[in-house]
C-alpha positions in Angstrom: -65.6 -35.8 129.4 -67.2 -33.3 131.7 -70.4 -31.4 130.8 -70.2 -27.6 130.9 -72.2 -27.5 134.1 -69.9 -30.1 135.7 -66.8 -28.1 134.5 -68.3 -24.9 136.0 -68.9 -26.7 139.3 -65.2 -27.9 139.4 -64.0 -24.4 138.7 -66.2 -23.0 141.4 -65.1 -25.6 143.9 -61.4 -25.0 143.2 -61.7 -21.2 142.6 -59.3 -20.4 145.5 -56.6 -22.6 144.0 -57.1 -21.3 140.4 -57.0 -17.7 141.5 -54.1 -18.3 143.9 -52.0 -19.8 141.1 -52.6 -17.0 138.7 -51.9 -14.4 141.4 -48.7 -16.1 142.4 -47.5 -16.1 138.7 -48.2 -12.3 138.5 -46.7 -11.6 142.0 -43.6 -13.5 142.9 -44.0 -12.6 146.6 -47.0 -14.9 146.7 -45.1 -17.9 145.3 -43.7 -19.3 148.6 -47.2 -19.5 150.1 -48.5 -21.2 146.9 -45.6 -23.6 147.0 -46.7 -24.6 150.5 -50.2 -25.2 149.4 -49.0 -27.2 146.4 -46.8 -29.3 148.7 -49.7 -30.2 150.9 -51.9 -30.9 147.8 -49.2 -33.2 146.5 -49.0 -35.1 149.8 -52.8 -35.6 149.6 -52.6 -37.4 146.2 -52.9 -34.5 143.8 -49.4 -35.1 142.4 -50.3 -35.0 138.7 -52.2 -31.7 139.0 -49.5 -30.2 141.1 -46.9 -31.2 138.5 -49.0 -29.5 135.8 -49.4 -26.4 138.0 -45.7 -26.1 138.6 -45.1 -26.3 134.8 -47.5 -23.5 134.3 -45.9 -21.5 137.2 -42.5 -22.1 135.5 -43.8 -20.5 132.3 -45.4 -23.3 130.2 -48.5 -22.1 128.5 -48.9 -25.0 126.2 -51.8 -27.4 126.5 -49.4 -30.3 126.7 -49.4 -29.6 130.5 -52.8 -31.3 130.5 -51.4 -34.6 129.2 -52.0 -37.4 131.8 -54.4 -35.4 133.9 -57.9 -36.8 134.8 -61.0 -34.9 133.8 -61.2 -32.8 137.0 -57.5 -31.9 137.1 -57.6 -31.0 133.4 -60.5 -28.6 134.0 -58.6 -26.9 136.9 -55.3 -26.6 134.9 -57.3 -25.3 131.8 -59.0 -22.7 133.9 -55.6 -21.5 135.2 -54.3 -21.3 131.6 -57.4 -19.4 130.5 -57.1 -17.1 133.5 -53.5 -16.2 132.6 -54.6 -15.3 129.0 -57.8 -13.5 130.1 -58.3 -12.6 133.8 -62.0 -12.0 133.1 -62.4 -15.8 132.8 -61.2 -16.4 136.4 -63.9 -17.5 138.8 -65.1 -15.0 141.3 -63.6 -15.7 144.8 -67.0 -15.4 146.4 -68.7 -17.9 144.0 -70.0 -20.8 146.0 -70.1 -24.3 144.7 -73.5 -25.7 143.7 -74.4 -28.0 146.6 -76.7 -30.0 144.4 -73.7 -31.2 142.4 -71.2 -31.3 145.3 -73.3 -33.2 147.9 -73.7 -36.5 146.1 -70.0 -36.6 145.2 -68.9 -35.8 148.8 -71.4 -38.2 150.3 -70.0 -41.0 148.1 -66.5 -40.2 149.1 -67.4 -40.0 152.8 -69.3 -43.3 152.6 -66.3 -44.9 150.8 -63.9 -43.5 153.4 -66.0 -44.9 156.3 -65.7 -48.3 154.6 -61.9 -48.0 154.6 -61.2 -46.8 151.1 -57.8 -45.2 151.4 -58.1 -43.3 148.1 -61.4 -41.7 149.3 -59.7 -40.6 152.5 -56.9 -39.0 150.4 -59.3 -37.3 148.0 -61.4 -35.9 150.9 -58.2 -34.6 152.6 -57.2 -32.9 149.4 -60.7 -31.4 148.9 -60.7 -30.2 152.5 -57.4 -28.5 152.0 -58.7 -26.9 148.8 -61.9 -25.8 150.5 -59.8 -24.0 153.1 -58.1 -21.8 150.5 -61.1 -19.4 149.9 -62.1 -19.4 153.5 -65.7 -18.7 154.6 -68.3 -21.4 154.6 -66.4 -23.7 152.3 -63.5 -23.8 154.7 -65.8 -24.6 157.6 -67.5 -27.3 155.6 -64.1 -28.7 154.7 -63.2 -28.9 158.4 -66.5 -30.8 159.1 -65.6 -33.6 156.5 -63.6 -35.5 159.2 -66.6 -35.5 161.5 -68.8 -36.9 158.7 -66.2 -39.6 158.0 -66.2 -40.4 161.8 -70.0 -40.9 161.6 -71.4 -37.7 163.0 -74.9 -37.2 161.7 -76.4 -34.6 164.1 -77.3 -31.8 161.7 -77.4 -29.2 164.5 -73.9 -30.1 165.7 -72.5 -30.1 162.1 -74.2 -26.9 161.1 -73.4 -25.0 164.4 -70.7 -22.8 162.9 -71.6 -22.5 159.2 -73.7 -20.0 157.4 -76.8 -20.7 155.2 -74.9 -21.9 152.2 -72.7 -24.3 154.3 -75.8 -25.5 156.1 -77.5 -26.2 152.8 -74.5 -28.3 151.6 -74.2 -30.2 154.9 -78.0 -31.0 154.9 -77.7 -32.3 151.3 -74.7 -34.4 152.1 -76.5 -35.9 155.1 -79.5 -36.7 152.8 -77.2 -38.4 150.3 -75.4 -40.3 153.1 -78.8 -41.5 154.4 -79.6 -43.0 151.0 -76.2 -44.7 150.8 -76.2 -46.0 154.3 -79.6 -47.7 153.8 -78.0 -50.0 151.2 
């Protein structure tokens, strides 16, 4: 089970998706765009989460939609359900993920992907897609993930087009990768 801090980190990381789903439920004009994002997420291995989100979008508000989800997906789906009941619980779209929690996880996935772990590649692809939803620095960092998988370690090159928060996350990812690549 996730700790409250870890749950908050997951919610912040996926704020764009959570808000987008709730908005598409309240505004049918947004649903086709959300369906496109869900189709891409499903192709990137997020099929159980997407199935749960589609049930929620089709009107299910029962917590049984959480059955079969892993911890992270369950946190995301629960945040959507809470947001539908009380919009004040929705994450703020400008909330940034805490780099101190995200960097080690991303570094491990990047390291695994570099070693040929197909699941890590799929997870990073899904994360990059989700990071692109809110735009801003997170979208730019999401676009840089492939460069990191390909072995780019030049901090100046990687941080060239990101702001201070994105740069902080990239620097921390590079520090974590350096630790992993020594072993």
